[in-house]
C-alpha positions as CSV (number, residue, x, y, z in Angstrom):
1,M,-15.4,0.3,13.3
2,I,-12.5,1.7,11.2
3,T,-12.7,0.2,7.4
4,L,-10.6,1.5,4.5
5,E,-11.6,1.6,0.7
6,V,-9.4,2.9,-2.2
7,D,-10.8,3.7,-5.5
8,V,-8.9,3.3,-7.9
9,A,-10.9,5.7,-10.8
10,S,-10.0,8.7,-8.3
11,Q,-6.8,7.4,-6.9
12,T,-7.7,7.8,-3.0
13,L,-8.2,5.8,0.1
14,S,-10.7,6.9,2.5
15,L,-10.5,6.2,6.0
16,F,-14.3,5.2,7.6
17,D,-15.3,5.0,10.7
18,K,-18.5,3.3,11.6
19,K,-19.6,4.3,7.8
20,V,-18.8,7.8,8.5
21,L,-15.8,9.3,5.9
22,V,-12.9,10.7,8.3
23,K,-9.9,11.6,6.3
24,K,-9.6,11.2,2.2
25,Y,-5.8,10.4,1.6
26,P,-4.4,10.6,-2.3
27,V,-2.7,7.5,-3.2
28,S,-0.9,5.4,-6.8
29,T,-1.8,2.2,-7.1
30,A,-0.7,0.1,-10.4
31,K,1.0,1.8,-13.2
32,K,-0.8,-1.4,-15.3
33,G,-4.3,-1.3,-13.8
34,V,-6.1,-3.4,-12.0
35,G,-5.5,-7.1,-11.5
36,E,-5.3,-10.1,-9.6
37,V,-3.1,-13.0,-11.0
38,L,0.4,-13.2,-9.9
39,G,3.2,-11.3,-11.9
40,S,0.7,-9.2,-13.1
41,E,1.7,-5.6,-11.6
42,Q,-1.6,-4.9,-11.0
43,T,-3.3,-3.7,-8.1
44,P,-5.8,-6.3,-6.9
45,R,-9.7,-6.3,-6.8
46,G,-12.3,-6.8,-3.4
47,W,-12.4,-7.1,0.0
48,H,-8.8,-7.4,1.5
49,I,-7.8,-6.9,5.7
50,I,-4.3,-5.7,6.7
51,R,-2.3,-9.1,7.1
52,A,0.2,-7.4,9.2
53,K,1.7,-3.6,9.8
54,I,5.8,-3.4,9.4
55,G,7.5,-0.5,11.0
56,A,6.5,1.1,13.9
57,N,8.6,3.3,14.7
58,V,11.3,3.2,12.5
59,P,12.8,6.5,11.0
60,K,10.3,8.2,8.5
61,N,11.4,7.6,5.3
62,T,13.5,4.3,6.5
63,V,14.1,2.0,3.5
64,F,12.7,-1.6,3.1
65,V,13.5,-4.7,1.1
66,G,11.8,-7.6,1.8
67,R,10.2,-6.3,4.3
68,R,12.6,-5.6,6.4
69,P,14.8,-2.5,7.2
70,T,17.9,-2.2,5.1
71,G,19.4,0.4,7.6
72,E,19.5,2.6,5.2
73,V,17.2,5.7,4.9
74,Y,15.7,7.4,2.0
75,S,17.3,10.5,0.6
76,P,18.0,12.1,-3.2
77,D,21.9,10.6,-3.4
78,L,20.6,7.3,-2.5
79,A,18.0,7.4,-5.1
80,A,20.4,8.9,-8.0
81,Q,22.4,6.0,-7.0
82,F,20.2,3.4,-6.9
83,S,17.6,4.9,-9.7
84,N,15.5,1.7,-10.8
85,R,14.8,0.7,-7.2
86,D,10.9,0.4,-6.4
87,W,10.9,2.1,-2.7
88,I,9.4,0.9,-0.1
89,L,9.5,3.5,2.8
90,T,8.5,4.1,6.5
91,R,5.4,1.8,6.9
92,I,4.0,-1.3,5.4
93,L,0.1,-2.2,6.2
94,W,0.7,-6.0,3.8
95,L,-2.4,-6.8,2.2
96,S,-4.8,-10.4,2.5
97,G,-7.7,-10.6,0.0
98,M,-10.6,-12.2,1.6
99,E,-12.4,-13.1,-1.1
100,V,-11.1,-17.5,-2.4
101,G,-10.5,-17.8,-6.0
102,K,-10.8,-13.6,-6.9
103,N,-7.7,-12.6,-4.2
104,R,-7.1,-15.6,-1.7
105,L,-4.9,-18.3,-2.9
106,G,-3.7,-19.4,-5.8
107,E,-2.9,-17.7,-8.5
108,V,-4.2,-14.4,-7.4
109,D,-4.0,-14.4,-4.0
110,T,-2.8,-11.1,-2.9
111,M,-0.6,-11.8,0.4
112,S,1.4,-14.0,-1.4
113,R,1.8,-11.5,-4.4
114,Y,3.1,-9.3,-1.7
115,I,0.6,-6.2,-2.4
116,Y,1.4,-3.6,0.3
117,I,0.0,0.2,1.4
118,H,3.4,1.7,2.3
119,G,5.5,4.9,1.9
120,S,7.2,6.2,-0.7
121,P,9.1,9.5,-1.5
122,D,7.5,12.2,-0.9
123,E,8.1,14.1,-4.5
124,I,6.4,10.7,-5.7
125,P,2.7,12.1,-7.4
126,M,0.0,10.9,-6.2
127,G,-3.7,10.8,-7.5
128,T,-1.9,8.6,-10.5
129,P,-1.5,5.3,-11.2
130,G,2.7,4.2,-10.4
131,S,3.1,1.3,-8.5
132,R,3.9,-2.2,-9.5
133,G,0.4,-3.2,-7.6
134,C,0.8,-1.6,-4.2
135,I,-1.1,1.6,-3.0
136,R,1.4,4.1,-2.2
137,M,1.1,7.1,0.1
138,H,2.9,10.1,1.1
139,N,5.3,8.9,4.0
140,Q,3.4,11.2,6.5
141,H,0.2,9.9,5.5
142,V,0.8,6.5,6.0
143,I,2.4,7.3,9.4
144,E,-1.0,8.3,10.1
145,L,-2.7,5.6,8.8
146,F,-0.4,2.9,10.6
147,D,-1.6,4.6,13.8
148,I,-5.3,4.5,13.4
149,V,-5.7,0.7,11.6
150,S,-5.0,-2.7,13.3
151,F,-4.6,-6.1,12.5
152,H,-7.6,-7.0,9.9
153,T,-8.9,-3.7,9.8
154,R,-11.0,-4.2,6.3
155,L,-10.2,-2.6,2.8
156,L,-12.2,-2.3,-0.6
157,I,-10.6,-2.1,-3.2
158,K,-12.1,-0.7,-6.2
159,E,-12.1,0.3,-9.9
């Protein structure tokens, strides 16, 4: 059974198969730290599942807005044109909390906060917080992870 673990302190995502570490990826979690409240722009803690997988088979660097491909492909020119965008690229793994009152339902609902694991521009540094709540990965890593995990794969986000 595949499970995932995001360690905010080390800015890593670990992939386990039957509790054996298979792979570790560098990630970037929220610039504002950890927290569960709607509007906080923080990465939520606790147990989650992958509720949806979005972007299967789209080209690397496909730009998403509102979980839909825009028809754009990320490039330095596009980045210069839209310098304030929070780029969501390539694949989206949409998370849903499993712990009622902590990361599920009400003002702390991970899914309604639109918290994802997603691709980001390859020049964005991993290993340091910088997102608006989501878990960013380099595009090749998110493609690899997307192809391994399934709906309802469990994920623990810890400090």
